[in-house]
C-alpha positions as CSV (number, residue, x, y, z in Angstrom):
1,M,5.8,-20.1,-143.7
2,S,4.9,-23.3,-141.9
3,G,8.0,-24.7,-140.2
4,L,10.0,-21.4,-140.5
5,V,11.9,-20.6,-137.3
6,L,13.4,-17.2,-136.3
7,T,16.4,-17.2,-134.0
8,P,17.8,-13.8,-132.8
9,R,21.6,-13.6,-133.0
10,N,22.0,-11.4,-129.8
11,S,18.7,-11.3,-128.1
12,C,18.4,-11.7,-124.3
13,N,16.8,-15.1,-124.9
14,S,19.5,-16.4,-127.2
15,G,19.3,-20.2,-127.4
16,T,15.5,-20.1,-127.5
17,T,13.8,-20.7,-130.8
18,H,10.5,-19.1,-131.8
19,S,8.0,-20.7,-134.2
20,D,6.2,-18.6,-136.8
21,Q,3.2,-18.5,-134.5
22,D,5.4,-16.4,-132.1
23,L,7.2,-14.2,-134.6
24,Q,5.8,-13.4,-138.1
25,C,8.0,-11.9,-140.8
26,P,6.3,-9.7,-143.6
27,E,5.3,-12.0,-146.4
28,G,8.0,-12.2,-149.1
29,V,10.2,-9.7,-147.3
30,F,12.9,-10.8,-144.8
31,G,14.8,-7.6,-144.7
32,P,18.0,-8.2,-142.7
33,Y,17.0,-11.8,-141.9
34,E,18.6,-14.8,-143.6
35,A,15.9,-17.4,-144.5
36,Q,16.6,-21.0,-145.1
37,D,13.7,-23.1,-146.5
38,E,12.8,-26.5,-145.3
39,P,13.1,-29.3,-147.9
40,G,9.9,-29.3,-149.8
41,A,8.7,-25.9,-148.5
42,V,7.3,-23.4,-151.0
43,T,8.4,-19.9,-150.6
44,A,6.7,-16.7,-151.7
45,H,9.5,-16.1,-154.3
46,S,9.1,-19.5,-156.0
47,A,5.4,-20.1,-155.8
48,A,4.6,-18.3,-159.0
49,T,7.0,-20.4,-161.2
50,A,7.0,-23.7,-159.6
51,P,5.1,-26.5,-161.4
52,A,2.0,-28.0,-159.7
53,L,3.0,-30.7,-157.2
54,A,1.1,-33.5,-155.7
55,P,-0.1,-32.9,-152.2
56,A,2.4,-33.8,-149.6
57,P,1.6,-36.8,-147.6
58,V,0.2,-36.1,-144.2
59,K,2.6,-36.9,-141.4
60,P,1.5,-38.9,-138.4
61,M,0.6,-37.0,-135.3
62,N,3.7,-38.3,-133.5
63,A,6.1,-37.4,-136.2
64,V,8.7,-34.9,-135.3
65,A,9.1,-32.0,-137.8
66,T,12.6,-31.0,-138.7
67,Q,12.9,-27.2,-138.5
68,K,15.5,-24.9,-140.0
69,S,16.7,-21.8,-138.2
70,L,16.4,-18.2,-139.2
71,T,19.3,-16.1,-137.8
72,I,18.4,-12.6,-136.6
73,P,21.3,-10.2,-136.6
74,G,20.2,-7.9,-133.7
75,P,18.3,-8.1,-130.5
76,L,14.5,-8.1,-130.6
77,T,14.3,-6.4,-127.2
78,A,16.5,-4.2,-125.1
79,P,19.6,-5.8,-123.5
80,C,18.9,-7.4,-120.1
81,T,21.3,-5.5,-117.8
82,P,21.0,-6.6,-114.2
83,A,20.1,-3.8,-111.8
84,P,22.8,-3.0,-109.2
85,P,22.1,-4.3,-105.8
86,P,20.8,-1.7,-103.3
87,A,23.2,-0.3,-100.7
88,L,22.8,-2.2,-97.4
89,S,23.9,-1.2,-93.9
90,S,23.6,-2.5,-90.4
91,T,25.1,-1.7,-87.0
92,V,28.5,-3.1,-86.1
93,A,28.7,-6.2,-83.9
94,R,27.5,-5.2,-80.4
95,Q,30.5,-7.0,-78.8
96,Y,32.8,-4.5,-80.5
97,V,31.3,-1.6,-78.5
98,H,30.7,-3.5,-75.3
99,R,26.9,-3.3,-75.4
100,A,24.4,-6.2,-74.8
101,A,21.5,-4.7,-76.7
102,H,21.7,-4.3,-80.5
103,A,19.5,-1.2,-80.2
104,E,22.2,0.6,-78.2
105,V,24.8,0.3,-80.9
106,F,25.3,3.7,-82.8
107,L,28.1,2.7,-85.2
108,T,27.5,1.2,-88.6
109,G,31.0,0.8,-90.1
110,H,34.4,2.3,-90.7
111,Q,37.2,2.8,-93.3
112,K,40.9,3.3,-92.6
113,T,42.1,6.5,-94.3
114,G,45.6,6.9,-93.0
115,E,48.1,5.5,-90.5
116,N,46.0,6.6,-87.5
117,T,43.0,8.1,-89.2
118,Y,39.6,6.6,-89.9
119,V,36.1,7.6,-91.1
120,L,33.3,5.9,-89.2
121,T,29.6,5.9,-90.0
122,G,26.8,5.9,-87.5
123,Q,23.2,6.6,-86.9
124,W,21.2,8.1,-84.0
125,P,17.6,7.0,-83.9
126,R,14.8,9.6,-84.0
127,A,13.4,8.4,-80.7
128,H,15.4,7.0,-77.8
129,A,14.2,6.0,-74.4
130,F,17.1,7.9,-72.6
131,F,19.2,9.8,-75.1
132,S,16.9,12.7,-76.0
133,T,15.8,16.0,-74.6
134,P,12.6,16.1,-72.4
135,D,10.6,17.6,-75.3
136,G,11.8,14.8,-77.7
137,R,12.9,17.4,-80.3
138,S,16.7,17.0,-80.0
139,H,19.5,14.5,-79.6
140,D,21.2,14.5,-76.2
141,H,24.7,15.5,-75.2
142,L,25.2,12.2,-73.4
143,Q,24.4,10.4,-76.7
144,A,27.5,12.1,-78.2
145,C,29.5,11.0,-75.1
146,E,28.4,7.4,-75.7
147,T,29.3,7.6,-79.4
148,V,32.8,8.8,-78.5
149,R,33.1,5.8,-76.0
150,Q,31.9,3.3,-78.6
151,S,34.2,4.7,-81.3
152,G,37.4,4.2,-79.2
153,I,36.5,0.7,-78.2
154,Y,35.4,-0.3,-81.7
155,L,38.6,0.9,-83.4
156,A,40.8,-0.7,-80.7
157,H,39.2,-4.1,-81.3
158,T,39.0,-3.9,-85.1
159,E,42.1,-2.0,-86.1
160,H,44.5,-3.0,-83.2
161,Q,43.2,-6.5,-82.6
162,V,42.6,-6.0,-78.9
163,P,40.9,-9.2,-77.7
164,L,37.2,-9.0,-76.9
165,D,37.7,-10.2,-73.3
166,H,40.0,-7.3,-72.4
167,H,38.8,-4.5,-70.1
168,F,38.8,-0.8,-71.1
169,V,39.7,1.5,-68.3
170,M,38.6,5.0,-69.1
171,Q,40.9,7.8,-68.0
172,D,39.1,10.9,-69.2
173,M,36.6,12.1,-71.7
174,T,35.8,15.6,-73.1
175,V,32.8,16.3,-75.3
176,T,31.4,19.5,-76.8
177,T,28.0,19.5,-78.6
178,H,26.3,22.1,-80.8
179,P,22.6,22.2,-79.9
180,Q,21.7,24.1,-83.1
181,H,22.6,21.0,-85.1
182,L,21.2,18.4,-82.7
183,G,17.6,18.7,-83.9
184,I,15.7,15.5,-84.7
185,E,14.3,15.5,-88.3
186,A,11.9,13.3,-90.3
187,A,14.5,10.5,-90.6
188,P,17.2,9.0,-88.3
189,T,20.3,11.1,-88.1
190,D,23.1,9.6,-90.2
191,L,26.5,10.5,-89.0
192,S,30.1,10.7,-90.4
193,L,32.8,10.4,-87.7
194,N,36.3,11.5,-88.5
195,A,38.6,9.8,-86.0
196,I,42.2,9.8,-85.0
197,L,43.3,6.9,-82.8
198,T,46.8,6.7,-81.5
199,R,48.4,3.9,-79.4
200,S,51.3,4.3,-77.0
201,T,54.6,2.5,-77.6
202,R,53.9,0.2,-74.7
203,G,50.7,-0.8,-76.5
204,A,48.1,-0.5,-73.6
205,N,47.2,3.2,-73.8
206,F,45.0,4.8,-76.4
207,A,43.9,8.3,-77.3
208,I,41.0,9.1,-79.6
209,Y,40.0,12.4,-81.2
210,L,36.6,12.6,-82.9
211,T,34.6,15.0,-85.0
212,I,31.0,14.1,-85.7
213,T,29.0,15.6,-88.6
214,N,25.5,15.0,-89.8
215,A,24.2,14.6,-93.3
216,H,24.1,18.4,-93.8
217,Q,27.8,18.6,-93.1
218,H,27.2,20.4,-89.8
219,I,29.5,19.5,-86.9
220,V,27.2,18.2,-84.2
221,A,29.9,17.2,-81.7
222,T,33.6,16.9,-81.0
223,G,35.2,14.7,-78.5
224,R,38.5,13.2,-77.2
225,G,39.4,10.7,-74.5
226,H,42.1,8.4,-73.2
227,F,41.7,4.8,-72.1
228,T,43.8,1.7,-71.2
229,C,43.2,-1.9,-72.4
230,V,44.1,-4.6,-69.9
231,S,43.8,-8.4,-69.9
232,P,41.4,-10.2,-67.5
233,A,44.4,-11.2,-65.3
234,V,45.7,-7.6,-65.1
235,Y,42.2,-6.3,-64.4
236,R,41.8,-8.7,-61.5
237,R,45.1,-7.4,-60.0
238,I,44.0,-3.8,-60.5
239,R,40.7,-4.4,-58.7
240,A,42.4,-6.2,-55.8
241,T,39.4,-6.5,-53.6
242,P,36.7,-9.1,-54.4
243,M,34.6,-7.8,-57.3
244,A,30.9,-7.4,-56.7
245,T,28.1,-7.9,-59.3
246,L,25.4,-5.5,-60.2
247,S,23.0,-7.2,-57.8
248,A,25.0,-5.6,-54.9
249,L,23.9,-2.1,-55.9
250,R,21.1,-0.8,-53.7
251,H,18.6,1.7,-55.1
252,T,16.2,3.8,-53.1
253,P,13.3,5.3,-55.0
254,T,12.6,8.9,-54.3
255,N,9.6,11.2,-54.8
256,Q,11.6,13.8,-56.8
257,S,10.2,15.2,-60.0
258,P,12.3,14.1,-63.0
259,I,11.6,17.4,-64.8
260,A,13.7,19.2,-62.2
261,F,16.7,17.1,-63.3
262,G,16.1,17.4,-67.0
263,R,14.5,13.9,-67.3
264,T,11.0,12.6,-68.2
265,H,10.9,9.3,-66.2
266,T,11.6,8.7,-62.5
267,H,13.7,5.6,-63.2
268,D,16.1,7.9,-65.1
269,L,17.1,9.7,-61.9
270,V,20.5,8.8,-60.5
271,L,20.6,11.1,-57.5
272,A,19.0,11.2,-54.1
273,P,18.9,14.3,-51.7
274,T,21.0,14.5,-48.6
275,S,21.0,16.8,-45.5
276,R,24.1,18.5,-46.7
277,P,23.9,21.5,-49.0
278,H,25.0,21.1,-52.6
279,T,25.5,17.4,-52.0
280,W,23.7,14.4,-53.5
281,L,23.9,10.7,-53.0
282,L,24.5,8.6,-56.1
283,N,21.4,6.5,-56.5
284,P,21.0,4.9,-59.9
285,D,18.6,2.1,-60.6
286,P,20.5,-1.1,-61.5
287,M,17.6,-2.3,-63.6
288,H,17.9,0.7,-65.9
289,P,18.2,-0.9,-69.4
290,I,20.6,1.7,-70.8
291,L,22.7,3.0,-68.0
292,F,23.3,-0.7,-66.9
293,D,23.1,-2.5,-70.3
294,H,25.0,-5.5,-68.9
295,D,26.4,-6.7,-65.6
296,T,29.3,-4.9,-64.1
297,D,31.5,-4.8,-61.0
298,H,31.5,-0.9,-60.7
299,I,29.5,2.1,-61.6
300,P,30.0,2.9,-65.3
301,G,31.6,6.2,-66.4
302,M,28.5,7.2,-68.4
303,V,26.4,7.0,-65.2
304,L,28.9,9.3,-63.5
305,I,28.7,11.9,-66.3
306,E,24.9,11.7,-66.1
307,A,25.0,12.2,-62.4
308,A,27.1,15.4,-62.9
309,R,24.6,16.7,-65.4
310,Q,21.6,16.0,-63.2
311,A,23.4,17.7,-60.2
312,T,23.6,21.0,-62.2
313,R,20.0,21.1,-63.4
314,P,18.4,22.7,-60.3
315,H,21.0,25.5,-60.6
316,L,20.2,26.3,-64.3
317,P,17.4,28.1,-66.1
318,P,14.8,25.8,-67.6
319,D,15.9,26.4,-71.2
320,A,19.7,25.8,-70.5
321,T,21.3,23.0,-72.5
322,T,24.4,21.0,-71.8
323,T,27.1,22.0,-74.3
324,H,30.4,20.8,-72.8
325,T,31.6,18.1,-70.3
326,R,35.2,17.4,-69.3
327,T,35.5,14.4,-67.0
328,Q,38.5,12.8,-65.3
329,F,38.1,9.4,-63.7
330,H,40.3,9.0,-60.6
331,R,39.3,5.6,-59.4
332,Y,36.5,3.0,-59.6
333,V,33.2,3.8,-58.0
334,E,32.3,0.6,-56.1
335,L,28.8,-0.8,-56.1
336,T,28.7,-1.5,-52.4
337,D,29.7,1.8,-50.8
338,P,27.9,5.2,-50.9
339,C,29.2,7.8,-53.3
340,Y,28.4,11.5,-52.6
341,I,28.3,14.1,-55.4
342,T,29.2,17.7,-54.7
343,I,28.7,20.7,-56.9
344,T,30.6,24.0,-57.0
345,P,30.1,27.0,-59.4
346,Q,33.0,28.0,-61.5
347,P,33.9,31.4,-63.0
348,T,33.2,31.8,-66.7
349,T,33.6,34.7,-69.1
350,A,31.5,33.3,-72.0
351,P,28.1,35.0,-72.3
352,Q,25.0,33.0,-71.4
353,T,26.9,30.1,-70.0
354,R,27.3,28.6,-66.6
355,T,30.0,26.1,-65.5
356,Y,30.1,23.9,-62.5
357,A,32.6,21.5,-61.1
358,I,31.0,18.2,-59.9
359,T,33.1,15.7,-57.8
360,G,32.2,12.3,-56.6
361,Y,33.6,11.0,-53.2
362,Q,33.6,7.5,-51.9
363,N,35.1,6.7,-48.5
364,D,36.4,10.3,-48.5
365,E,38.4,9.7,-51.7
366,P,37.7,11.5,-54.9
367,T,36.4,9.2,-57.6
368,F,35.7,11.5,-60.6
369,T,35.5,15.2,-61.5
370,T,33.3,16.7,-64.2
371,H,33.3,20.3,-65.4
372,H,29.9,20.9,-66.8
373,T,29.0,23.8,-69.0
374,A,25.4,24.7,-70.0
375,T,24.3,27.4,-72.4
376,T,21.1,29.4,-72.7
377,P,19.7,30.5,-76.0
């Protein structure tokens, strides 16, 4: 069989020839193969009847042998089917949710499902420096608030082409969470967010409605809010007075225990005591990496919601958990003037719940009001 070449018709390596040193056929039996002999070659079939021949001359070492091909009708190995690429995901661009740190982006994508409806995807990390309960076992109510905020801004940019340099003025935000479904498990919490985003006929006002479910199809939170998008020129007119930068905010450290306010670190505290009963001074740390993720000319709305929650903690049982916040923002809280926070109990008929109204005042004018509800097991 010297010089016999086998070529598969449909193998994965079609176009590559194999010498008889690589692929041996049974002697005298080709089965489905079609054999073609080289000129002068002696086959097993003709060897018995062929007359004796003189020895073939020895070819020089540099001579090139001419080889015939043997066609193989089927593959010698299984077909080479490329493996499908793995599903990849990442967070959305941080600019779309107005965050400076990539780690603070909770959304991973979205799909439009109707005229005003969308399904977003997201993920909450297992451990977070701020958005977690003191025992580290559950996700935080304020994390759901931040996810609602990010969802509205993200959809306004991506689906309504609001320019990235526009300002978002938050009017109100209402969020309800279900603590029994907020537990942290052995992997990050993947989220599905069903959203409705509507836009006013004038084009500047938006409303968002959001339902957040986890991988177990449990509803972990619902939320809604209204916000207005304005250009840089309009924003400057709205602000009127010269705008300060975050460096103008003055913070005074206190010796309060963070545990009394539902926090684990002193730099998470945003309130300072005053001489007046049920009244606190807004006192956030401008160097806080999450509450002040980037420079700003006013106190962010998320800081005000956190201030309302911390104001309620001394009035609640240790095992109480925030389950509902409804906040209306009346005007900007400036960085340069003191803002006082007052708390007033509200009547409630729901069992094992307590509700308080928290209002911020700056220069004797109300700046925001939050109705905060906590539930005990």
